[in-house]
C-alpha angles and dihedrals in degrees: 000000000000112000091225107041135020132196124236092259089050092051090047089053091044092050092040093232134121115271091242086061088057091052091047089053088051092051091050089048092236101120117067108236142161125223110222123173090339095308131100117246126185129206109225093224091053090051091047090050091047088050092053090052094045099036116133115261116264110278094020110122126218108256118266121238109257118227128190115207111203110191132130091214101090094195092052093045090051090048091051093043093051093045095049093042087060088055092055103262126135105235133198127175137211129187096208145011096267092053089049093053091049090054090048090060091053101049143002122258127201091202140020120205104199131185114210098223109064130152118255095003124035123230095251091055091048090051088052095052095043090049090050095048098035111020096175096058115109118230132193123190118224111181141154087200102067123165134166093246095050092047091051093049094046092050088046089055090054105258114170097221140356117215131178125226139259093053114226093194122035092190090057089050090052090049092050089052093049091047091051091052097051115111111266123220115238117265117252 
């Protein structure tokens, strides 16, 4: 990174936010920037000054990522909830697709972990509806009933990852969740 000027992606990394958040700050005229040759540039000292004025209050914690676990196996759902809570995530659970859709109307989730075999509404149908209503939400499939067709369909619908249960390595699962929650660069 240049000591004087940073690009928007560099500022996003510096602030530890998604690139779209940087652009939202720009639209709302909150973040000081310079327009050079049709591109936004940011002086580090201006960004640091902005941070000091917009820093969270002492004692106020950065918001935890919210994850919704959708699985009809209550014991599995509870195990995943407990494991992810110890890693600092805010977790909610739903036993079927309809309960998941109801929770999605009440609050915003950063990631959905969805089983494919669910009562009343299958996982693929839930993913279709969620992507239609909330196109930006990230979804991982966690299923014991994997098949080539369901994997292809889930990937076609835009899921972030597709994992088979039971997990052989909880650390690999935790890494997959962390990776799914990382800010994504906009597609060109």
